[in-house]
C-alpha positions, 0 to 999 in steps of 0.5 A: 484521544490520545496521541502518542510519538514513541520511537524505540522498536522492541526487541522481539515480538514476544516481548510485546506481549504476541503469544509463543505460537505466533511468534514460532510462526514469524520467527520461521519466515525470518520476521524477528525484530518489529516495525516501530509502528507494531511496537507503538500500537501492540501494547495498546491493540493487547489491552482492547484500545481503540487505535489510529495509526498513521504512518505511510507505507510499507511501514508494517501495517498490517502486521501491527493490526493483524497479530492483535487481530489474530490473537482476539478471534477464535473460530466464526459460526456460519456467516458470521466472522468475529474480526473484519478488515476493510481494504480498498483494493481487491490486490491487498485483500489477498495480500493482507489475506495471506498474510494472515494465513500461516498465523492462523493456520497455527490455530486452526483458523481461517479468514476471506478475502472478500472483494469483486471482480471473482466468483461470489460462490466461493467467498460464500462458501469460506463465509458459511464454512466459520472464517475467522476474519474477512478481508473485504473491500467494501463494494462485495461486503455490501454485495455479501449483507445483502444477500446475507451471506455475510451476518456482521453481530459478531464482529467484535474487532474491526480495521480500516485499513489504508482510509485515506486511499478509500476516501480517495477512491469514494469508498467512505459512504460505502464503509460508512454503510458498513461500520453503522452495521457492526454492534456498538461493542467492539475494538476498532483499528484506522490506519492511515497515513493522513489524519484529516478530512473525511478519515478524521469523519470516520474516526470522531463517528466510529472509533471510542477516545482512540489512542493515536500512534504516529511514527515519528519519520521524516515521511521516509517513504519520500526521504529513504528514495534517490529522484531522478526527472528525466526529460524525454522524447514521447517517442523513445520512452518505451525504450529508456524503460527498457534501458533501466530494466536492463540493469534492474531487477524489479521495476515498476512502470506506471501509466495514467490509464489503462490505454496508456499500460496495454500500449506500453506493456506492448512497446516493452514486449516487442523490444524484449522487455519480459513484461507482466501488465495490471489494471482494472480492466483484467480479470482478477485472475489476470491479475495475480498472475501478472502480480505474482511473477512480478514478485518472483521474478519471472518477469522484471517490469510490471507495467500499471495505472496507479490501482497499483498504488493503492496500498499495495505490498509489493516487496523488492522494487529497486526502481519503480518509474512514472512514465506518466506524471502524477497528477498531484504530490499524493499520487507521486507519493502513493506510486513511489511508496513501491520502492523505499520500503521498511526503510529501504534504499529505492530508486523514483524515475519520472520521464517528462515530456517537453509539453509536461515540464511545468506540470512536473515542475509544479508537483515538485515544489509542493512535494519538496523535491527540488531536482533537476529534470535533466534531459537523456536518451536511451542511448545515455551511459547514465541510465545505467546506474541511475541511482549512483549518477547526482543531478547538477545541484547548480540545475536545481529549479526552485532557490531552497528559499522558494519552496514551501516546507510540507508538514510532517505526515505528508502532503 
């Protein structure tokens, strides 16, 4: 296994070896400068090497593997795509499919998003029609394989995307089942924020002498953010979110439970806040509508459970609100990574009730966030611009030397 850390950017996608028709399509979308992970991996990807990419969410991984896959595949035979992308969530399957569709269209090729919670018929029809790439959640893909609607024998290039999140969500047995049925002669990409435990097992078992590329940054997903921790009364929490939403265009608010998400969405709507909702109990069509309305700016607040933190690509989020504090630093990272994407600035606000202070302090310590928890009510003028307001440093909860510094690459 070869590990490479590269920091310089290529000037253009053309200089990375991307074909002119795909460069032209990227130019038409205003995508002209490669992100570091794209610069790092493209040479090895186009040379046919197996690649492990270690980078945080929002770092440009979809094009890093997607461009190489589009350049590799041709029109598929019925039920036999040549490319396969495994993803942890339905939303990510749809988003990756949408990102690759215009590139494939340049070559009269198609992709199909394969996921549960949606009718199986159209997905089967798309596979029969000769889709070149399948973007799939593991459970639905296994269903289709058992029904003989998906034949893996022509898959010559595969990507496992957000591998650490699939491990967290319990998908690893299904991923192993799928990988064991793919042809031995193939190119394999694996992208993940961390490369330990079950992810390392996938690398050792299913990859051939992979080159490991790591974004050489100090966890930019955390460091590009402003963090605010507000001690609030539970009866005032929805009004605090309302006040934040009045001064920002897009606010993504996370709750721990689906019932909590339903309740917060109702409370915000009762307060006159334009709100959409996304969680696992909603039909897939409703989830896609909510995401689309939020992305298009039709609503100001998207209320979500952790399903929206799992690799979901949402650009232009001004503020992430942890309405319910996360269970651990890793969840804090995944949720917070919906803002400050690709090096942009962002604001992360955690609402802390009186009996949650010690829990949140534990998360702060492990995440190396020495930020005061400041009491605040919904009529506080500081809510109008929390990013500009700086908590008093003398109220920081820890002495600097008492915080155990995290290792590069995650918590």
